[in-house]
N, C-alpha and C positions, 0 to 999 in steps of 0.2 A: 608478402611477409612469409618468412620461413617458419612453419610450425614444426619442423621435425624435432628440433631439441626439446621443444616444449612438450610434444606428445611423448616422446621417449621417457622423459623425467616422470610423466604421469603414469605410463605403463609399468615402468620399473617400481614406482611407489606402491603399486598394488600388491606386489610380492613382498614389500618391506612391511607392510601392515600385518598386525597380529593376525595369525591364522585362526580361523573359525569365528572371527568377529562378524556380526550381522552388518549388512550394508545400512548406511544412514542417508536419509533423503531430505534432511534439513540442515542447512548451513548454519554454523555456530560461531558467532562473534563475541568476544570478550573485551574488558578494557575500560578506557577512559570514560568518566562520566560527561566530560565535556563534549566529547566526539559521539557519545551515545545518541542524542537527538538526531544528528546527521544520518549516522548509519542506519538507524531505525526508520528514518524517511525513506531511504534507499531501499531498505528491505521491505517496506510496505509497497513501494512502487515496483519492485521486482516481483513480488507476489501477484500483483494485479496484472502486470503485463505478461508474464510468463504462464500464469495459472498454477505454478508450482506452489510449494509450501513456503511461506513466508519465513525468512531466516530468523533464528533466535539471537537476539542481541542482549547481552548482559553487562550492566554496569558494575565493574569490579574496582575501578581505579586504574590507572596506567600501569603501576608497579605490579599490583595484584594480577592485572591481565597478562603481563609478560611472563609472570610465574606459570600461569596457566598455559599459555601459548607454547612455552618452552618445554613443556613437559615431554613432548615427543611427537612423532606422527602416527597417524592411524584414525580409523573411523570413530574411535572413543576420545579423540583429542580435538581441541578447538581448531577452527580453519583460519581465523583471523583475530587480530587484536587492535582495537583502537588504542591511540596514544596521543596525549596533549604534549608530548616532547618526542624527541627522536629516541630511538632505541640506544641504550647504552652499550659500550662495548662488552661490559661484564654481562649484560643480558644476551647479547648476540653469542658470546662464547658458552653460556649455559644452554643456549638453543642447540649449538653445534655439538656440545657434549652429549645432548640427549637425542641426537639424530635429526635435528631440524637444521638441515643442510643449506636449503634454498629458500630464502626469504624474499619476498616481493614487497617493496616499499612504495607506498602511494602517498605523496603530499596532497592532502585534501584542499587545503586553504590556509587562511589565517584568522586568528582569533585575538581579541584584545583581552588581556588579563586585567580585569577591573576591581577597583576597591569601590564598593558601593554602600548606600545607606538608605534608610527609609526616606520617603518623600517628605516626611514631616521633621526630618533632622536638620541640624544647624548647618549653615552654608559654610563649606570648607573647600580649599584647594590646597594641594600638597605637592611636595618635591619628593623625589626618591630618597633623598638625603634624610629628610624628615620621617618618611616611613621607616628608614633603617633605625633612626634615633627612637622611634616608637617601639619598635619590636626586637631590636637586637638584644641579645643577653648581655652583652658588654659594649660599651660605647665610650669614646674618647672625652675626657673632660676639657676644660678650658687650657690645660696644660699639655694636652695631647696624650695623656695617661689613660690607659684603659680601665675603666671602673665599671662595676655592676650598675645596670640601667636604673637611673634615678627617677626617670619621668613618671609621673602618676597621670597627669592631665595633658592634653594636647598643648594647652597654653604654657606648660613648664618647658616645652621645645622651643616655642615661639609666642610671645604675647598677642600676636595678631590671630593665633588659632583659638577656636572656642575652648573656654574654661570648662571642659567636660572630661570625665574619666576616659583613658585610652582602653578601648575594648574592641578588639578585632577577632572575628569569627573566620577561621579558614580551614583548609583541608589538612589531613593528616600527612605524615612522611611518605606513605605509600601512593600518594596522588601525584600525578604528572604536573598538576596545577601547582602543587606545593614546590616542586622542583623548579617550575618556571617563575614562580614568585620569588624564590631565592635568586635566580640569575638576572631576572629582568629588574627587580626592585632592590634586593638586599645588597647584592654585590655592587650595583651601580651606584647605590646610596652610600655604601662604605667608601667607595672611591671619591666621594664628595669631601672627605677628610684628607688633608694633606699627609698626616702621619701614617694612615692606613693605606693610601695610595703609594706612598714609598715603600711600605712593607710589602705591597703586591709586586713592586718592581724589583725587589731584592730576592734572589734566589735562596738566601738563607731563611727568609721569614715569609715566603709565599705561602707556604703549607699553613702557617699560623693564621695568615690573613684569610685563607679559605675557610678555616674552622670559625672564625669570628662572624663572616657573613652568612654562614650556613646555621649559626647557633641562634634559636629563637628564645626570648625570655619565657620563664616557666611560673611567672608570678600572678598569672590570670589576665594579663593585658592581651595575650594571645590564646584564644580558645580553640581547640581542635573540635570541629564540629562534624567530622565523618565525611563520607563520600557523597552523601545526599545533599545536593545543593538547596533543595526544597526546605530542608531544615534550617539552613542559614536564613532563608527568606522569611521564615515563620518568626525566628528570633528577632530579626531586624524590624519586622512590623511591631513586635511587642517591646522593643527597646529603640527609641528613635535616635539615642546617642551612640549606639554601636555601628560597626562597620563589618562588612563581609567581603570575601575574596572569592571571585569566580569569573568564569569566561563572559565575554561581551554578549555571546548569543543568549546566556541565561539572563543577563541583565536586560536585554531587548525583550525577552519574553515576559518578563515582570515590570515593564516600564510603567504600568499603572500604579505599582507599589513602591518601586526604587528609583533612585537616581545615582548616576556614576560621578565619581569624584574627579576633578580636573587634576590631571599630573603634569607639572611642569608647564602650565598653560594650554593644554590640550585635554578637551574632554574625550571620553572614550565613545567616539561616533564611528559609523561605518567609513565615512568620509576620512576622518583623521587617522584611522588604522590602515585603510587602504593607500593612503597618501603618505605614510610614514611619519605623520606629525605625532601620533600618539606613541609613546615610548614603551608601552607595556604590550606590544604586539608579539605574536609567537606563531609559528606554523603548527598545523595539526597533521597527524598521519593515520593510516591504517596499514597493517601489515598482513600479508597472506602467505600461506604455505604452498610453494609451487608443487610440491609432492601431493597435495589434495586435489589439485585441478585434473579433471578427468576421472577422479575417483568419487569425489562428493558431487552429486548431481547438481548442476547449475551454477558451480562455483566460478567458472569462467564467464558466464553470462552475468552474474552478479558483479564482478569486477568490471565488466564492460558497462552495465548500467551506472555504476558508481563513477566511473570515468567519463560519462557522456556529456556532451555540451549541455543537455537539457538539466543535468544534475549539478556539475561543478562549474558551468560556464558563467559568465558575467551575470546573466539573467535566468540562471538555473533556479530549479525550486528549493535548493538548499540555502541560496542567499535569502530566501524568504524566512528561513529557520534561524538567520543571524549569522550565516558563514560569510566571511570576506573572502571573495574570489581571488584566486591566483591572477597575476597578469597573463594575458593570452598565451604567450610564447612558453611561459613556465608551465602553464596547466597543460598544454599540448605535448610538452616534453615529458611530463610526469605521467599522464594518461597513456601515452605511446609505450613507455617504459613498462608500465604495469601491465598492459595488454600483450606486450611482446614477451613477458615472463622474464624481464631482466632482473637479476637477483643482486642484493646487497652484498658488499665484501667487508671484510673487517678492516682494511685499510681506509674505507670511507668514513669510519667512526673514530671519535677521539676518546 
């Protein structure tokens, strides 16, 4: 492996950092609450195996993490950012504007975005179309006309669903989980209506279609519960008729209290997510600043630990935390690119 470009970037970055700043000996990672437990586990393993200081991992939400990550380079800036969705082109451009020129992207694995409820809650199975009907600000009526969402109870959507109030606790707009929920559930659910599907296909109305599936009702059916998933768990325990939105790993961690809702005939299980049967699956990422490698002690070794077979492999310790491992070929490709210091290009992003 040719390390020359890697080392050159690291050496140059030393001079790019703010003069007079004191050296930092502890790696700092910000970002997604979903990826937080995985990166924390790697940080703890890194601390034990190297004898160095355990990296600091902060749960700020994906969007909030990228704002911090993109502030610039230097010992007073974050080294990495966890993300439950891929970095947006606008975020990449913000990074570039602030001098964060070389970003390493690591695909960690898969997570299933789940809708969960108390184990004592009513039995329910949903489609993504029904989820859209429950939570969209505007929905088509019988004539295909868009109207303010009229549904109060689940049974209003379909008589076979429980006759209980629609109440879903979920993440705020700054969360990558919220972004994933929009794309995996709301957009796909909207496409279940012929009128909206036609709107998406028409160049003249595709922007209007996007606004529709990105707009969540504000009448109390959807409750923003913040970035702390533990708060959602507590509220679900106290209200058996409510539902919560979070990653599969968190559902598994609280399997003694919660159960996942079947979506289009598939329950959110490890096997269904890895096998592609569960439609709410999404990739997870960690981003690193190449300029900080060789400057922040141990960052290269931390990346090596994160990308190791014992961490991200099919039987790695992160699968015990609920991570769904990448297929072997995809894992090896992602790990090699991260360790080689391959950086993301603007053309890679939409």
